[in-house]
Structures are given as C-alpha cells and as structure tokens.
N, C-alpha and C positions, 0 to 999 in steps of 0.2 A: 878154688880161685886163685886165678893167676896171682902172683905175687912176684914178680918180675918189676924193677924200679917202674915208678909212675911220676906224674905230677901230682903233689901232695899239697893241699890248699887248706889252710887253718884260718878260720874265722875267731871274731871276737864273742864266742860263747862259752860253754862250760868246757875247763880246759879238758883234755883226754887225758888218761892215763899213761904211762911211759910205756907199760908194756902193751898198750894198744899201738901206739905211735911204732914201737919197734917191730911190731907182728905186720901191721900194714902201709907202714912207710920207709920201706927197705932201704938200706945203705944204695947210694947212686940217684935216688930220687931226687927230682926236682923240688924244692921246698919254697912256698911263697905264703907268704902271710898277708891278712890285714892288720892295719895299725894296731888295733885293740889287741891282735894274739902276740904282738912280737914279746911283750913281758911273759907270759907263761911258756912259750918257747925258749925263753932265755932261762926260765926254771928248769927246764925239761933238758937243757943244754944241748938246744938243737938251734943252729944257726941257719936263718931262712936265706936262701938265694936272693929273694927279692921282698921287699916290702911295699905293699901298695894302698894309698889311700889318702883320706884328707888329714891323716896325723893330729886327730883332735882326742884319741884315745890310747895315747902310747905316753908312759912317764918320761920317757929320753931317747930321741933317737940315737940309733945306732952310728958306727964308724962306716962311712960309704965308700970305705976300703974294703971293707970286708961284706957287706949287705949293699945291694942296689935298691934306691929307693925313688919308688915311682909318685911322687906327691901330686893329688887331684883333688883340687876344692870346689867341683862341680857340685851342685846341689840337685841336679835330675836324676843322678843316681846313687844307688847306696855303695859302700865300700865292697860289696860281693859283686855286684854288677861291673863294676871297673874291672876287678880282678878276673872275671869272665870274659870281657870283650878282650883284653889283655892275653888271656890263653888262648881265645880263639883267634885270633890275628896273629900270634906266634906260631899257629901249629899244634898248641898242647891241647891234643883233642881227647883225652883219657886222663879224668880227674878223681882223686881221692879226696873227698873234705871233712874234716874234723871241725869239731864248734859249731854246727850250724843250727843249733836250737836257740841261739842269740840271746840265753837268761831271761828272755822276756816275751811273752807271747806275742805282741805286735811284731817283735824283731824275727820271731822263729816264722809268722806267716809269711812275712815280707820275703824272706828267706828261700822258704819252700816255692813261692810263685815266680821267683826271680830263677830259681834252677829250672823250675818246669819250664820257662819260657825260653832256656837256651840249651834244652834237651836234646833240639833237634839238630844243634849245631856241635855239642861237645857228649861226650860219655860219662855221665856222670854216677858216681857213687858215694855213698855217705856213711860216715860211719859215726857210730856210740858207744858207750860202753858195753852195750848189750844187743843192739840191734846193727843192720846191715840194711840200707837201703838204695835200691839203684832204678834209675829212669828207662822206661825202654820207647823206643818207637818203633813203627811197622818193619817186621822182619824175623828172622828164625835165630831163636837160641838155644843153648845147652848150658844149663846151670846147673854146678855140683852141689850135693847137698848128702844129708844123713837121712836112714829111714827114721822116720818120725818127727823129723825136723820141721817146726811150725813156720808157715809164711803165708804169707797174705797177697792177692794180686787187686791193685785198687786202681779204679780208672781215674785219669785227671781229665782226659777227652774221650767220649764215646768211643769205645773200642769193639772192630768188627773182626769177623773170622778168627775168632780167638779157638787157639786149639792148645790144650794141656796135655801131658802124660806124665805119669810118674810122679802121681798124685793122690790121695784119698778121693778128692771131689775132682774128677778127670772132664776135660772139656773138649768139645769139637765144633769147629766153625761156631762159635757162639759169639752172642753179643754180652759186652759187659759197659755199663751206663754208670756216672757218678754214682755211689752210693755205696753201703754197705756190703751189697753182694761181692764176692770174692774174699771175706775178711775170714780168718781162722782155718786155713785148709793145713795139709801134712803131707809132707813128702812118703812116699814108700819105696823109693828108689834112692841110687847113689846120685842120680840124674834128672832134672827135671827138663824136658820136650818142651819148648814154648814158642808159641808163632802165634803173628795175628796181621792184618792187612791194613787196620788202619786206625787212628787214634792216639792216645798218649799213656802208656800204664806206668805204674809203679809195682816194685818188687818190694817186699821188706821181710826179712826172716830172721830169727835167731843168729847171733855172729857165732860162726864157726870156731873152734879153738886153735 
C-alpha cells in the first residue's frame, strides 16, 4: 500500500487508535476533520489543517490562527458530503477516511452511500481498526496483499467484465451483481490483478500491518 502523504479525513465516528493514524496518515499529509471529530483528534495530539461542518458536534472551536474553519449550516447534505465537495473542488482526489462508522447504523449507512456517490470523482480508502475498504470505478488495478489474506469484492452497481487473478476464486470477464457473491475470497499471491469495464465495486480486506 502506498504510504506517501495523502489527504486524511476524520469523521465523527469511533475514534481511531493512535497507531492506526500514525501508520496510515503519515507526516506531511493534509488533515481535515468534520466538527465532531475535532475533540478526538485533540486527544490524539493531531491538529487538523481544516475543520468543516455545521459546528453542532464540537465542544469548543479551535483558534482560527492554527486551524482553518469552514462552517456551513446547510441542511441539504451532511458534514461528510460537505467535506467531499470541498476536497473535490480543491483537487484533493485521494482520500483516506477514518471514523466512517458514524457510531450509529443510520449514520453509517448514510456515510457509505455518500462515499459511493462520490467514488467516480475521488479515490476513496476507508480505514478501521481491523479492515481496509476501497471503492473502485472501471479500470485496471494492482493490489498488494499477502498470501492467504482475506478479502471480498462486492458490487454496489452491477459490475461487468470483471477479471481477477492472484486469488483462490479467480474470475475472467465475469459479471458481479449486488449481493453476497464475492464475499470471503483469499489471496494466493502477493498481488491481486483486478480489472472491470463498468459498474462500481468495493474491495474489503484485512488491514495489513
């Protein structure tokens, strides 16, 4: 996995552990957070470059001399979507996202649907304590992995022309519809070769150390 500086976006979900942040939000990364995430970032001794949202979930606003604040009280979209629009408009195309679970099922589902809606415009990776998730649009990809590593490929929109090698269950110009097919595969090599011609796909795997 490429560990060069990225744009790291922290959401108001379950706070990530410091080791996870240190590993996947390396020095030099741009750090953005929605208002509800600011408190736990402070506890992690991490100062965001930008705080964005309607400011209804933050205990105290930071000093604007150290943190840029982009306040928006619009009710047409949530804080995550406000952040994604900002990143898209500023050319921050590769995002690493933490705290996406939202701590509630409805928040999680809305966050997931919102990320899927912007997957064509942004390269989106999601990190949790144990799992890694990435959205894929049509193209060809080479994914580093470890032999026997667990992963799943799940269609969000029907996927056509799906080819997969380096896995226990390989595919060749196959079709993958939304549903459980694609769940519970395992790598057999140190790289997965993935390509497809249409649709929207998510890749979920164990998080490599």
